[in-house]
C-alpha positions in Angstrom: 123.2 119.2 56.4 123.4 120.8 59.8 122.1 119.0 62.9 118.6 120.6 62.7 118.2 119.6 59.1 119.4 116.1 59.8 117.0 115.7 62.7 114.1 117.1 60.6 115.0 114.6 57.8 115.2 111.7 60.2 111.9 112.4 61.8 110.2 112.9 58.4 111.6 109.6 57.0 111.2 107.4 60.1 108.1 108.7 61.7 106.4 110.4 58.7 105.7 113.6 60.5 107.3 116.9 61.5 109.4 118.0 64.5 106.6 119.7 66.2 104.4 116.5 66.3 107.4 114.3 67.1 108.3 116.5 70.1 104.7 116.6 71.4 104.4 112.8 71.1 107.7 112.3 72.9 106.6 114.7 75.7 103.3 112.7 76.1 105.1 109.3 76.3 107.1 108.7 79.5 107.9 105.2 78.2 109.4 106.6 75.0 111.4 109.1 77.0 112.7 106.3 79.1 113.9 104.3 76.0 115.6 107.4 74.6 117.2 108.2 77.9 118.5 104.7 78.1 120.0 104.9 74.6 121.6 108.2 75.4 123.1 106.8 78.6 124.6 103.7 76.8 126.0 105.9 74.0 127.7 108.3 76.4 129.0 105.4 78.5 130.5 103.7 75.4 132.1 106.9 74.3 133.6 107.4 77.8 135.1 103.9 77.9 136.5 104.2 74.3 137.5 107.8 74.0 138.4 108.8 77.5 139.6 105.6 79.1 141.0 103.7 76.1 138.9 100.5 76.2 137.6 98.5 73.3 133.8 98.1 73.6 131.4 95.8 71.9 127.6 95.6 72.3 126.2 92.4 73.6 123.4 90.8 71.6 119.9 91.8 72.8 117.8 89.0 74.4 115.2 89.2 71.6 117.9 88.3 69.2 118.5 84.9 70.9 119.0 83.3 74.2 121.8 85.0 76.2 124.7 83.3 77.8 123.9 83.0 81.6 127.1 85.0 82.5 126.7 87.6 79.8 123.6 89.4 81.0 124.9 92.9 80.4 125.0 95.6 77.7 128.6 95.7 76.7 131.8 93.6 76.5 134.9 95.6 77.2 138.7 95.0 77.3 141.7 97.1 78.0 143.7 97.4 74.8 146.8 95.9 76.3 145.1 92.6 77.3 143.0 89.9 75.6 140.7 89.7 78.6 137.0 90.6 77.9 134.6 91.5 80.7 130.8 92.3 80.9 129.3 95.6 81.8 125.7 96.3 82.8 124.3 99.8 82.4 121.5 101.1 84.7 120.0 104.4 85.8 118.7 105.5 89.2 115.2 104.9 90.5 113.1 107.9 89.5 110.7 108.0 92.4 112.9 107.1 95.4 111.9 110.2 97.5 108.2 109.5 97.0 108.6 105.7 97.5 110.3 106.3 100.9 107.7 109.0 101.7 110.3 111.7 102.3 107.6 114.3 102.2 107.2 113.9 106.0 109.8 115.2 108.4 110.0 112.1 110.6 110.5 109.9 107.5 113.4 112.1 106.3 115.0 112.0 109.7 114.8 108.2 110.0 116.0 107.7 106.4 119.1 109.8 106.8 119.9 108.2 110.1 119.5 104.7 108.6 121.9 105.7 105.9 124.3 107.8 107.9 127.2 105.7 106.7 126.7 107.3 103.2 126.6 110.9 104.4 129.8 112.9 104.3 128.8 115.6 106.7 128.1 113.1 109.5 130.6 112.8 112.3 130.3 109.1 113.0 132.0 109.4 116.4 129.3 111.8 117.6 125.6 111.3 118.3 123.9 110.9 114.9 120.3 112.0 115.6 121.3 115.5 116.8 123.4 116.0 113.6 120.5 115.0 111.4 118.0 117.2 113.2 120.4 120.1 113.0 120.8 119.6 109.3 117.0 119.4 108.8 116.4 122.6 110.8 119.0 124.5 108.8 118.3 123.2 105.3 114.6 122.3 105.4 113.1 124.7 108.0 109.5 124.5 106.5 109.1 121.1 108.2 109.1 123.0 111.5 106.0 124.9 110.7 104.3 124.9 107.2 105.1 121.3 106.4 105.0 120.0 110.0 101.7 118.0 109.6 102.1 114.6 108.0 100.8 114.0 104.5 99.3 110.8 103.2 98.5 109.8 99.6 94.9 109.8 98.5 94.5 106.0 98.6 95.8 105.7 102.1 93.5 108.5 103.3 90.4 106.8 101.8 91.4 103.4 103.2 92.0 104.9 106.7 88.8 106.8 106.7 86.9 103.5 106.5 88.4 102.3 109.8 89.0 105.3 111.9 90.1 104.5 115.4 87.6 105.4 118.2 90.4 107.2 120.1 91.9 110.0 118.1 95.7 109.9 117.5 98.2 112.0 115.5 97.6 110.0 112.3 93.8 110.1 112.5 94.0 113.9 113.0 96.3 114.3 109.9 94.0 112.0 107.9 90.9 113.9 108.8 92.6 117.1 107.8 93.0 115.6 104.3 89.6 113.9 103.9 88.1 116.7 101.6 91.1 116.9 99.2 90.8 115.3 95.8 93.4 112.8 94.4 94.9 115.6 92.3 95.1 118.1 95.2 96.7 115.5 97.4 99.2 114.7 94.7 100.1 118.3 94.2 100.7 118.8 97.9 103.0 115.8 98.0 104.9 116.9 94.9 105.4 120.4 96.4 107.0 118.9 99.4 109.1 116.5 97.4 110.4 119.3 95.2 111.3 121.2 98.4 113.2 118.2 99.8 115.0 117.6 96.5 116.2 121.2 96.5 118.5 120.1 99.3 118.9 116.3 99.1 118.3 113.7 96.4 118.4 110.0 96.9 120.6 107.8 94.6 119.0 104.4 94.5 119.4 101.5 92.0 116.7 99.3 90.7 117.5 95.8 89.5 114.3 94.0 88.6 114.8 91.1 86.1 112.9 88.0 85.0 113.3 84.5 86.2 113.7 81.7 83.8 115.5 78.4 83.4 117.9 79.9 80.9 118.9 82.7 83.3 119.7 80.2 86.1 118.2 82.7 88.6 116.5 81.6 91.8 114.8 85.0 92.3 113.9 88.1 90.3 117.2 89.9 90.7 120.5 89.5 88.8 123.1 86.9 90.0 126.4 88.4 90.9 128.2 86.5 88.2 126.1 87.8 85.3 128.4 90.8 84.7 131.7 92.1 86.0 130.8 95.7 86.6 127.6 97.7 86.9 127.5 101.3 85.7 124.9 103.7 87.1 124.1 107.0 85.3 122.8 109.4 87.9 121.6 112.2 85.5 118.0 112.0 86.9 119.5 113.3 90.2 122.4 115.3 88.9 122.9 118.3 86.4 124.7 116.1 83.9 125.3 112.5 82.9 127.6 111.1 85.5 128.6 107.5 85.9 129.2 105.5 89.0 130.7 102.0 89.0 130.8 99.0 91.2 132.0 95.4 91.2 128.8 93.3 91.9 130.9 90.9 94.0 131.4 93.7 96.5 127.7 94.7 96.8 125.6 93.2 99.6 123.9 90.0 98.7 120.2 89.3 98.6 118.8 87.8 101.8 117.1 85.1 99.7 120.2 83.9 97.9 123.8 85.0 98.6 124.6 84.5 94.9 122.1 87.2 93.9 122.1 91.0 94.1 119.4 92.9 96.0 116.7 94.6 93.9 117.6 98.0 95.3 120.7 99.7 96.7 120.9 103.1 98.3 124.1 104.3 96.6 124.2 107.6 98.4 122.9 111.2 98.1 123.3 114.4 96.2 123.4 117.3 98.7 122.8 121.0 97.6 124.2 123.8 99.7 123.0 127.4 100.0 125.0 128.5 96.9 123.5 125.8 94.8 126.7 123.6 94.7 125.9 119.9 94.5 128.0 117.4 96.4 128.0 113.6 95.9 127.9 111.5 99.1 128.5 107.9 98.2 128.8 104.5 99.9 132.3 103.0 99.6 131.2 100.2 97.2 130.6 102.8 94.4 133.3 104.7 92.6 133.5 107.5 90.1 136.8 106.1 88.8 136.2 103.1 86.4 139.8 102.1 86.5 139.7 101.6 90.3 136.8 99.1 89.8 138.7 97.5 86.9 141.7 96.9 89.3 139.5 94.7 91.5 139.1 92.1 88.7 141.1 88.9 88.6 142.0 89.1 85.0 142.1 85.3 84.3 139.3 84.1 86.6 136.8 86.9 86.0 137.3 87.3 82.2 134.6 85.7 79.9 135.5 83.0 77.4 136.0 84.8 74.1 134.5 81.8 72.3 131.2 82.4 74.2 130.9 86.1 73.4 127.6 87.0 71.8 128.5 90.3 70.0 125.7 92.3 68.4 126.6 92.2 64.7 123.4 93.7 63.4 124.0 96.6 61.1 121.8 99.6 61.5 120.7 100.9 58.1 121.1 104.7 58.3 119.1 107.1 56.2 120.9 108.7 53.3 122.0 112.1 54.4 123.4 114.9 52.4 126.5 116.5 53.8 
């Protein structure tokens, strides 16, 4: 069977429906799309490590299959074929709503955000005055913020809340809020999305998200991973890039949580994707993250960092595939 026939057969047998209904259901379910995206990311990452980089890779048992070892909270075990040292890899994606979360639909917020993360921006001359460079970049690349998009936007909930406690003396925020008071939730959302799409046409934020549970078994003191739970974290940036592209970091080199030096932070700004006038996209990354997996591997202490092979919890479940005709 060709790939279309195999997919049709799979959908019919597993979901008892046809491709049209299956596609519509997938489109209507962001959660389902997220699970599929995660599976695609893990499969492509596994293939990259095995076929491109020459590592042996084994999947770690899922948490619902039994309690995980406290130092094996990752997705894969991997080893270089010329060694017996196994390590743990955690696979993640980027935060999908970073630009909205940081309210980068207002010019002042964009300016402050870029200035706060100037160490991750390749076009910044760090020996020169930073603010002038950022303002110049904004004027050249996002000129609508000088006129059409100059007034600040606020989401619907903030507008309604602010209207209940308007200051007696007008200020810039109250003027902007009053200009939005007659807009519906949907109209406000569309205006914000329009600006965000405009911003992302020139700059996209690469941000991690590491929320986890806290339990006695995990030995965590807060709801973020400990630095010793895995040896390397892989981030697939396809939500902000035209293709699946992986960035890697040794968690020991990432800045610690303020609450516990043995823990990671919940979020890290990895860097940015900048788009020039010709549509060429350029990665601009902080030094802790690397496109070259082998460079991160070289930071390991092979004996001290390797997991005990006797403790490995390999996923041995066999997936029963549907019978397919060739």
